[in-house]
C-alpha positions as CSV (number, residue, x, y, z in Angstrom):
1,M,-38.0,-172.4,-42.0
2,A,-39.3,-169.8,-39.5
3,G,-37.4,-166.5,-39.4
4,V,-35.5,-165.5,-36.3
5,R,-35.9,-161.9,-35.3
6,A,-33.7,-159.5,-33.4
7,R,-34.8,-158.8,-29.8
8,P,-35.9,-155.3,-28.9
9,G,-34.0,-153.2,-26.4
10,R,-34.5,-153.3,-22.7
11,C,-37.2,-150.7,-22.9
12,G,-39.2,-152.7,-25.4
13,I,-38.2,-150.4,-28.3
14,A,-35.5,-151.5,-30.8
15,A,-32.7,-149.0,-31.2
16,A,-32.4,-147.3,-34.6
17,K,-30.0,-149.5,-36.6
18,D,-29.1,-149.9,-40.2
19,I,-30.8,-153.1,-41.1
20,R,-30.8,-154.3,-44.7
21,D,-32.2,-157.2,-46.7
22,G,-30.0,-159.3,-49.0
23,I,-29.4,-162.8,-50.5
24,V,-26.6,-165.2,-49.4
25,I,-24.3,-165.9,-52.4
26,R,-21.7,-167.9,-50.5
27,A,-21.9,-169.5,-47.1
28,T,-19.1,-170.9,-44.9
29,S,-18.9,-171.8,-41.2
30,G,-20.1,-168.7,-39.4
31,R,-19.7,-166.2,-42.2
32,C,-21.6,-165.5,-45.4
33,L,-21.2,-163.2,-48.5
34,V,-24.5,-161.3,-48.9
35,A,-25.5,-159.4,-52.0
36,S,-27.5,-156.3,-51.2
37,G,-27.9,-152.9,-53.0
38,G,-25.5,-153.8,-55.8
39,A,-22.7,-154.6,-53.4
40,V,-21.4,-157.7,-51.6
41,W,-21.2,-157.7,-47.8
42,S,-19.1,-160.0,-45.6
43,C,-21.4,-161.0,-42.7
44,K,-21.0,-163.0,-39.6
45,V,-24.0,-165.1,-38.3
46,R,-25.3,-163.7,-35.0
47,G,-24.2,-166.1,-32.3
48,R,-27.7,-166.5,-30.8
49,L,-28.9,-168.0,-34.1
50,K,-26.5,-170.9,-33.5
51,K,-27.7,-171.7,-30.0
52,G,-30.0,-174.5,-29.0
53,P,-30.7,-177.8,-30.8
54,R,-31.3,-177.7,-34.6
55,E,-32.0,-180.3,-37.3
56,T,-30.0,-178.5,-40.1
57,Q,-26.2,-178.4,-40.5
58,T,-26.0,-174.7,-41.2
59,I,-28.0,-171.6,-40.3
60,A,-27.8,-169.8,-43.6
61,V,-27.2,-171.3,-47.0
62,V,-26.8,-170.0,-50.6
63,G,-30.1,-168.6,-51.8
64,D,-31.3,-167.6,-48.3
65,R,-32.9,-164.2,-48.0
66,V,-31.6,-162.6,-44.8
67,R,-31.7,-159.3,-42.8
68,F,-28.3,-158.1,-41.6
69,L,-27.1,-155.3,-39.4
70,V,-24.5,-153.0,-41.0
71,L,-21.3,-152.8,-39.0
72,D,-19.1,-150.9,-41.4
73,P,-20.6,-149.3,-44.6
74,D,-17.2,-148.3,-45.9
75,P,-17.0,-149.5,-49.6
76,S,-13.6,-151.0,-48.9
77,T,-14.9,-153.1,-46.0
78,L,-18.7,-153.6,-46.1
79,T,-19.2,-155.8,-43.1
80,G,-22.3,-156.8,-41.2
81,V,-24.0,-159.4,-38.9
82,I,-26.9,-161.6,-40.0
83,E,-29.8,-161.0,-37.6
84,E,-32.5,-163.0,-39.3
85,V,-32.9,-165.7,-41.9
86,L,-36.3,-165.2,-43.6
87,P,-38.6,-168.2,-44.3
88,R,-37.7,-170.3,-47.4
89,R,-40.1,-170.9,-50.2
90,N,-38.3,-174.1,-51.0
91,R,-35.0,-175.9,-50.8
92,I,-32.9,-178.9,-51.9
93,S,-31.8,-181.1,-49.0
94,R,-30.1,-184.4,-48.4
95,L,-29.2,-186.4,-45.4
96,A,-25.8,-185.2,-44.1
97,A,-22.8,-187.4,-44.0
98,R,-22.6,-189.8,-41.1
99,R,-19.6,-188.0,-39.6
100,S,-21.9,-185.1,-38.8
101,G,-23.6,-187.4,-36.2
102,G,-27.2,-188.4,-36.0
103,R,-29.9,-187.6,-38.5
104,T,-29.1,-184.1,-39.8
105,E,-30.4,-182.2,-42.8
106,Q,-27.9,-180.7,-45.1
107,V,-29.6,-177.9,-47.1
108,L,-27.6,-177.4,-50.4
109,M,-29.5,-174.3,-51.5
110,A,-32.7,-172.4,-50.8
111,N,-35.2,-170.4,-52.8
112,L,-34.4,-171.8,-56.2
113,D,-36.4,-172.2,-59.4
114,Q,-34.8,-175.4,-60.7
115,V,-32.2,-178.0,-60.0
116,V,-30.0,-179.0,-63.0
117,A,-28.6,-182.6,-62.6
118,V,-25.4,-182.9,-64.7
119,Q,-24.3,-186.3,-65.7
120,S,-21.3,-187.2,-68.0
121,L,-22.0,-189.9,-70.5
122,R,-18.3,-191.0,-70.1
123,E,-15.4,-190.2,-67.8
124,P,-16.9,-190.7,-65.3
125,E,-19.6,-193.1,-66.1
126,P,-23.2,-191.9,-65.4
127,Q,-25.2,-192.8,-62.3
128,T,-28.9,-193.2,-62.9
129,G,-29.5,-193.9,-59.3
130,F,-28.1,-190.5,-58.4
131,V,-30.4,-188.8,-60.9
132,D,-33.4,-190.6,-59.6
133,R,-32.7,-189.6,-56.0
134,L,-32.0,-186.0,-56.9
135,L,-35.2,-185.7,-59.0
136,V,-37.2,-187.2,-56.1
137,A,-35.8,-184.6,-53.8
138,A,-36.7,-181.8,-56.3
139,E,-40.3,-183.2,-56.5
140,R,-40.5,-183.4,-52.7
141,F,-39.7,-179.6,-52.3
142,G,-41.5,-178.3,-55.3
143,V,-38.4,-177.6,-57.4
144,E,-38.3,-178.1,-61.2
145,G,-35.8,-180.7,-62.4
146,V,-33.7,-180.6,-65.5
147,L,-31.2,-183.3,-66.7
148,V,-28.0,-182.4,-68.6
149,L,-26.1,-185.2,-70.3
150,N,-22.6,-183.9,-70.9
151,K,-19.6,-185.1,-72.9
152,T,-21.6,-186.3,-75.9
153,D,-18.4,-186.0,-77.9
154,L,-17.0,-189.1,-76.1
155,V,-19.9,-191.3,-77.3
156,G,-20.2,-192.8,-80.7
157,D,-23.9,-193.6,-81.6
158,L,-26.5,-191.2,-80.1
159,G,-29.0,-191.6,-82.9
160,A,-32.7,-192.4,-82.5
161,G,-33.0,-196.0,-81.4
162,S,-29.5,-196.3,-80.0
163,D,-29.2,-197.9,-76.5
164,E,-27.6,-194.8,-75.1
165,R,-30.4,-192.6,-76.4
166,A,-33.1,-195.0,-75.1
167,R,-31.5,-195.1,-71.7
168,W,-32.1,-191.4,-71.1
169,D,-35.2,-190.8,-73.2
170,Y,-37.0,-192.5,-70.3
171,Y,-36.6,-189.2,-68.3
172,A,-37.9,-187.1,-71.2
173,G,-40.9,-189.4,-71.3
174,L,-41.6,-188.5,-67.7
175,G,-41.8,-184.8,-68.6
176,Y,-38.3,-183.8,-67.6
177,R,-36.2,-181.5,-69.8
178,V,-33.2,-183.5,-71.1
179,I,-30.3,-181.6,-72.7
180,W,-27.6,-183.4,-74.6
181,A,-24.5,-181.3,-74.3
182,S,-20.7,-181.1,-74.9
183,A,-18.5,-178.3,-73.6
184,E,-15.9,-179.5,-76.1
185,S,-18.1,-179.3,-79.3
186,G,-20.6,-176.7,-78.1
187,E,-23.6,-179.0,-78.5
188,G,-26.5,-178.1,-76.2
189,V,-24.8,-175.0,-74.9
190,A,-27.4,-172.6,-76.4
191,E,-30.2,-174.8,-75.1
192,L,-28.8,-174.8,-71.6
193,Q,-28.3,-171.0,-71.7
194,E,-32.0,-170.7,-72.6
195,V,-33.0,-172.9,-69.7
196,L,-30.9,-170.9,-67.2
197,K,-32.0,-167.5,-68.4
198,D,-33.9,-165.4,-65.8
199,R,-34.1,-168.3,-63.4
200,I,-32.3,-169.2,-60.1
201,S,-30.7,-172.6,-60.7
202,L,-28.5,-175.1,-58.9
203,L,-26.1,-177.2,-60.9
204,I,-25.3,-180.5,-59.2
205,G,-23.5,-183.7,-60.0
206,A,-20.4,-185.8,-59.2
207,S,-16.9,-184.4,-59.5
208,G,-15.6,-184.5,-63.1
209,V,-19.0,-184.5,-64.9
210,G,-18.2,-181.0,-66.3
211,K,-20.4,-178.6,-64.4
212,S,-17.8,-175.8,-64.1
213,T,-16.6,-176.4,-67.7
214,L,-20.1,-175.9,-69.0
215,L,-20.5,-172.8,-67.0
216,N,-17.2,-171.4,-68.3
217,V,-18.4,-172.0,-71.9
218,I,-21.8,-170.3,-71.2
219,Q,-20.2,-167.3,-69.5
220,P,-16.4,-167.2,-69.8
221,G,-15.9,-164.4,-67.3
222,L,-16.8,-166.8,-64.5
223,G,-13.4,-168.3,-64.6
224,L,-14.4,-171.4,-62.6
225,R,-11.6,-173.9,-61.8
226,V,-11.8,-177.2,-63.7
227,N,-9.8,-180.4,-63.5
228,E,-9.3,-183.8,-65.2
229,V,-10.8,-187.1,-64.2
230,T,-8.2,-189.3,-62.4
231,G,-7.0,-192.3,-64.2
232,K,-7.0,-194.7,-61.2
233,T,-10.5,-194.2,-60.0
234,G,-12.3,-192.8,-63.0
235,L,-13.7,-190.1,-60.7
236,G,-13.2,-186.4,-60.8
237,K,-11.3,-184.3,-58.3
238,H,-13.1,-181.6,-56.3
239,T,-12.4,-178.2,-58.0
240,T,-15.5,-176.3,-56.6
241,T,-15.1,-176.3,-52.9
242,R,-18.3,-174.6,-51.9
243,T,-21.7,-173.7,-53.4
244,E,-21.7,-170.2,-54.7
245,L,-24.3,-168.1,-56.6
246,F,-23.2,-166.2,-59.7
247,P,-25.2,-163.7,-61.8
248,L,-25.7,-164.5,-65.4
249,L,-25.3,-161.9,-68.1
250,E,-28.4,-163.1,-69.9
251,G,-30.4,-162.8,-66.6
252,G,-30.8,-165.1,-63.7
253,F,-28.4,-166.7,-61.2
254,I,-26.6,-170.0,-61.3
255,A,-25.1,-171.9,-58.3
256,D,-22.2,-174.2,-59.0
257,S,-21.9,-176.8,-56.3
258,P,-19.0,-179.1,-55.1
259,G,-19.1,-182.5,-56.7
260,I,-21.0,-185.1,-54.7
261,R,-21.0,-188.9,-55.1
262,G,-24.1,-189.7,-53.1
263,F,-27.4,-188.2,-52.5
264,D,-29.9,-189.4,-50.0
265,P,-33.1,-187.2,-50.0
266,W,-34.1,-185.7,-46.7
267,D,-37.4,-186.3,-45.0
268,I,-39.0,-188.8,-47.3
269,D,-40.7,-191.9,-45.8
270,P,-40.6,-195.1,-47.8
271,E,-44.3,-195.0,-48.4
272,Q,-44.0,-191.5,-49.8
273,V,-41.4,-192.4,-52.5
274,R,-44.1,-193.3,-55.0
275,D,-45.6,-189.8,-54.8
276,Y,-42.4,-188.3,-56.2
277,F,-41.9,-190.7,-59.2
278,P,-44.2,-189.4,-62.1
279,D,-44.3,-192.9,-63.6
280,F,-45.9,-194.4,-60.5
281,A,-49.0,-192.1,-60.7
282,E,-50.9,-194.1,-63.3
283,G,-50.0,-197.5,-62.0
284,A,-51.1,-196.6,-58.5
285,L,-54.7,-196.1,-59.8
286,E,-54.8,-199.8,-60.9
287,C,-52.9,-201.3,-57.9
288,R,-54.9,-203.8,-55.9
289,F,-53.3,-202.8,-52.5
290,R,-55.0,-200.2,-50.4
291,T,-51.9,-198.2,-49.6
292,C,-51.1,-197.5,-53.3
293,C,-53.6,-194.6,-53.5
294,L,-53.2,-193.1,-50.1
């Protein structure tokens, strides 16, 4: 994404202003929380950045590096205006909901090291299609993918050769890191901590799979809201209402995202899909159709 710069003054020379760099840790409509210099600033998005046609739903998202103009440096206030969103090195995007109108990109997070797909083995039931689409999107934008299988305490046989184990070992065979975890028993928590250490990560999955619960076990001080899975639908209720970036005591940052039930990767043509499935690579070399190796 190309940066948008502040215009110079009428005489061609910009007035001396207090401009600072920061990272967006929470984004809502028209306003962001920006971490900079050990403090958190409440910043509006400059109106001119919203003008004109655009393909993305929002101007600034969690993880974006921005430049902002300081309005009030008082420690009790700390307000500013975002003047520029710097170019992104990567992102995780999906096709926005139909109600947004037209073909619009919804950027979930920018400038991350890895996306961590969280699935519950039970309550609610896992969705392999969701995992596939999310990992394809990660491959598309050059982001590492990790799979966490939560609530192992609700499953009986997870030994070698079991159907449940074989179902998910497929992803490990493709080279993805697969973590078997339980916030209840503590299984896999240390491994997940090690994966998150010193990295910028996005946790994503359906409501009720246990993302916030796992994070509360890893770092209790986060105090993220959790909720039960509803009996009627077998689905979780939304407890995280917006994506937010949190610093981890062991190093790194983690973004907990609202639960989503669908994920359609952004900007992938049907013929490109094969390029983002690792298991297609070898087969394409032996395919008799010309388009396989394009």
